C-alpha positions in Angstrom: -3.2 0.4 40.3 -3.3 2.6 37.7 -1.4 6.2 39.0 -3.5 8.8 37.7 -1.6 11.5 38.0 1.4 9.9 37.0 -0.5 7.9 34.0 -1.6 12.4 33.3 1.9 13.7 33.2 3.1 10.8 31.6 1.2 12.0 28.3 2.2 15.7 28.6 6.0 14.5 28.8 5.5 12.9 25.7 2.9 14.8 24.0 5.6 17.9 24.5 8.3 15.9 23.0 8.0 16.7 18.9 8.5 13.4 16.7 7.5 13.8 12.9 9.0 10.9 11.0 13.1 9.8 11.1 13.0 12.7 14.5 11.7 10.2 17.2 14.5 10.3 19.2 14.1 12.1 22.4 10.3 9.1 22.0 12.2 6.7 22.1 15.0 8.5 24.9 11.8 9.7 27.8 10.6 5.4 26.3 14.0 3.6 27.3 14.3 5.4 30.5 11.0 4.2 31.6 10.7 0.6 30.2 14.6 -0.2 31.7 12.8 1.5 35.2 10.5 -1.2 35.3 12.9 -3.8 34.4 12.9 -4.4 31.1 15.7 -5.1 28.6 15.7 -2.7 25.8 17.7 -2.6 22.0 17.5 -0.3 18.9 17.2 -2.0 15.6 19.0 -0.9 12.8 15.7 1.9 11.6 15.5 2.9 14.6 12.4 0.9 16.0 12.6 0.4 20.2 13.0 -3.7 21.2 12.6 -4.3 25.1 11.8 -7.4 26.4 10.8 -9.1 30.0 11.4 -12.7 31.0 9.0 -13.8 33.4 8.5 -16.6 35.5 5.0 -18.3 34.2 7.3 -20.2 32.3 3.4 -21.6 30.8 1.8 -18.5 30.1 2.4 -17.2 26.0 4.9 -15.4 25.1 3.1 -11.7 24.4 4.1 -8.3 22.8 2.9 -4.7 22.8 2.9 -2.6 20.1 2.8 1.1 19.6 4.1 3.8 17.0 6.8 7.4 18.4 5.6 9.2 15.5 2.9 11.3 14.6 1.4 13.7 11.4 2.3 17.7 11.4 2.1 19.1 12.7 3.1 19.5 16.6 6.6 21.7 17.5 5.3 24.2 19.7 2.7 22.3 21.1 0.9 23.7 23.7 -1.5 21.6 26.0 -4.8 23.0 27.6 -7.2 20.6 30.5 -10.7 21.4 29.9 -13.2 18.7 31.9 -10.4 15.9 31.8 -9.8 16.5 27.9 -6.4 17.4 26.4 -7.0 19.4 23.5 -4.2 22.1 21.9 -4.4 25.8 21.1 -5.6 25.2 17.8 -2.7 25.4 16.2 -1.0 21.9 15.9 -1.9 18.7 16.5 -1.9 16.6 19.8 -0.2 13.4 19.2 -2.6 11.0 20.8 -2.4 8.9 18.1 -0.2 7.2 19.2 0.9 8.5 22.4 -1.8 7.8 24.4 -0.9 3.6 23.4 2.6 4.9 24.5 1.2 5.9 27.5 -1.6 3.0 28.1 1.3 0.6 27.7 3.8 2.9 29.8 1.8 2.6 33.0 1.1 -1.2 32.4 4.7 -1.8 32.3 5.5 0.0 35.3 2.5 -1.3 37.5 3.8 -5.0 36.5 7.2 -4.4 38.1 5.8 -2.0 41.0 3.3 -5.0 42.3 5.6 -7.9 41.3 2.4 -10.0 39.3 2.9 -12.9 37.9 3.8 -12.7 34.1 5.0 -15.0 30.6 7.3 -13.6 28.7 7.0 -9.7 27.8 7.9 -7.6 25.1 7.4 -4.0 24.1 8.1 -3.0 20.6 7.7 0.3 19.8 8.2 1.7 16.3 8.9 4.6 13.6 7.8 5.9 10.8 4.0 4.1 11.0 2.9 7.5 9.8 4.4 7.7 6.3 3.7 3.7 5.0 4.5 1.5 7.9 8.3 1.8 7.8 9.4 0.8 11.3 7.1 -2.0 11.2 8.6 -3.6 7.8 11.9 -3.0 9.2 11.0 -5.7 11.9 12.8 -8.8 11.9 10.6 -11.6 11.5 12.2 -13.8 14.5 11.7 -10.1 17.0 8.7 -11.2 17.4 8.0 -15.1 16.6 5.8 -17.1 19.3 4.3 -14.1 20.3 0.5 -13.2 20.7 0.8 -9.6 20.3 -1.5 -6.2 21.1 -0.7 -3.8 18.9 -2.3 0.0 20.2 -3.4 1.9 17.3 -6.7 2.8 16.9 -10.2 5.1 17.4 -13.8 3.8 18.2 -15.0 3.0 21.8 -13.2 1.5 24.6 -13.6 -2.1 24.3 -13.4 -2.2 20.7 -10.9 -5.5 19.6 -9.7 -4.9 16.5 -9.7 -7.7 14.5 -9.6 -7.2 11.2 -7.6 -4.4 8.2 -7.8 -3.7 5.1 -5.2 -3.7 2.2 -3.3 -0.9 1.2 -2.7 -0.2 -2.7 -1.1 3.2 -2.9 -1.1 4.7 -6.9 1.3 7.3 -7.8 1.0 9.3 -11.8 3.1 11.9 -13.0 1.3 13.5 -16.8 3.9 14.8 -19.0 2.2 17.1 -21.8 4.2 20.3 -24.0 4.5 23.3 -21.8 3.5 26.9 -23.5 2.7 30.2 -22.9 -1.6 30.3 -22.2 -1.6 33.7 -23.3 0.3 33.7 -27.1 0.3 30.2 -28.0 -2.0 28.4 -26.0 -2.3 25.7 -29.4 1.0 24.5 -28.8 1.0 23.1 -25.3 -0.4 19.8 -22.9 -2.1 20.8 -19.7 -1.0 17.4 -17.4 -3.1 18.8 -15.3 -6.2 19.0 -17.3 -5.5 15.4 -18.1 -4.5 14.8 -14.3 -8.1 16.9 -13.8 -9.6 14.7 -16.2 -8.5 11.1 -14.8 -9.5 12.5 -11.2 -13.6 13.2 -12.6 -13.6 9.7 -13.7 -12.9 8.3 -10.8 -15.0 6.6 -8.7 -13.8 7.0 -4.9 -14.8 7.2 -1.5 -16.6 4.4 -0.3 -17.0 2.3 -3.3 -18.7 0.1 -1.6 -18.9 -2.5 2.1 -15.2 -3.5 2.0 -13.9 -0.9 -0.8 -12.6 3.0 -0.6 -10.5 5.4 -2.6 -9.7 8.7 -2.8 -7.0 11.2 -4.0 -5.0 13.3 -1.6 -2.4 15.3 -3.6 -2.8 16.6 -6.7 -0.1 18.7 -7.9 1.5 21.0 -11.2 1.9 23.7 -12.9 4.6 26.5 -12.5 3.1 29.8 -13.1 -1.0 31.2 -13.8 0.8 32.1 -17.7 2.5 29.0 -18.9 0.5 25.7 -19.6 2.1 22.7 -17.1 4.2 20.9 -18.5 4.4 17.7 -15.8 1.6 17.2 -13.1 1.5 14.4 -10.6 -1.3 12.4 -8.5 -0.5 10.9 -5.1 -3.8 8.6 -3.8 -4.8 4.9 -3.1 -6.7 2.4 -2.3 -7.8 0.2 0.3 -9.6 -2.8 0.8 -10.6 -6.2 3.3 -11.2 -8.1 -0.5 -8.5 -8.9 -2.6 -10.2 -9.4 -5.9 -12.7 -5.8 -5.2 -9.0 -4.2 -4.3 -7.7 -5.4 -7.9 -10.6 -4.0 -9.6 -10.5 -0.5 -8.2 -7.0 -0.1 -8.3 -7.4 -1.2 -11.8 -10.6 1.4 -12.7 -8.0 4.4 -11.1 -4.9 3.7 -13.7 -7.3 2.8 -16.8 -8.8 6.6 -15.8 -5.5 8.1 -15.7 -4.7 6.4 -19.0 -8.1 7.7 -20.4 -6.9 11.1 -19.2 -3.8 11.3 -20.4 -5.0 10.7 -24.2 -8.0 13.3 -23.9 -5.8 15.8 -24.4 -2.7 14.1 -26.2 -0.5 13.8 -23.0 1.7 11.0 -21.4 0.7 8.6 -18.2 3.4 7.0 -15.9 1.6 5.3 -13.3 2.9 3.3 -10.2 1.3 1.6 -7.6 3.3 0.0 -4.3 1.2 -2.8 -2.1 2.1 -0.2 1.3 0.6 -3.7 3.5 -2.5 -6.6 2.5 -5.0 -7.4 4.9 -5.3 -9.9 7.3 -8.5 -11.2 9.5 -8.6 -13.4 13.1 -11.3 -15.1 13.9 -13.5 -14.2 18.2 -11.7 -17.7 18.9 -8.5 -17.1 17.8 -6.0 -17.5 20.4 -5.0 -13.2 20.2 -8.6 -11.7 20.5 -9.8 -14.8 22.6 -7.0 -13.7 25.0 -7.4 -9.5 24.7 -12.0 -10.5 25.8 -11.3 -12.3 29.1 -8.5 -9.8 29.9 -11.5 -6.7 29.3 -14.5 -8.4 30.4 -12.2 -8.6 33.4 -12.1 -4.6 34.1 -15.8 -4.5 33.4 -16.6 -2.8 30.0 -18.1 -4.9 27.6 -16.2 -5.7 25.0 -17.2 -4.1 21.4 
């Protein structure tokens, strides 16, 4: 059923299309052409998401959608792909972009097979979103009624083949801006208040990494200063916390906020702390409709469900 040569070519076509967030245009065009070839009616929403639908003759079947995202992290400009022993790799200067173009490829091959073999099916929908790598921008912009009444399968996870993800944590972003006082570090350091030192003290006091079985935290960006001989007046910090448990997430975010405020007080600086919910946790039982359907379908393919 699957055409390996076509799958290979589709994947190579996709990874050679540069598509960082806000620049998914060429990938969207490519996917639209394939989906139309497979009999789907396509539209683009205001955010740039590609939404495709195909009605099916089996009216008793549930309406199903498959989703993936079109953007990748950077760098992918000028990608060079090599195939070594059946594995695609880059020359090391760029990422490959298999997240999430492997999923785009899988879905496109699936709908082509469906069309070519005239397989019976219910109503189907394909949703390819934009801006996933910068906070699920496209997914958040989807109109709620677009997916109403559907069982959905999002292809965007790593792990052993056959894995079915039934839970994801809540994700909270933490940002802080420290303000101190600039001064010449060689002539009058006593007159300065180092915003960067305040941020460093704050980070040093934080519990980060694996907090417990449900919770993680990280500081990913710390920026400040303009020159070696100037005490930095401002510094910015960006991090995150994630947890499957809302109470533990709240506790971790409050801990990070307290450390940020303590760091500022330690040197006489001020700090503006901002938090933002990126997305909220979900958890499905194995017997819920979507996981159960995925498990039945995967069992028919042979490998064990994980």
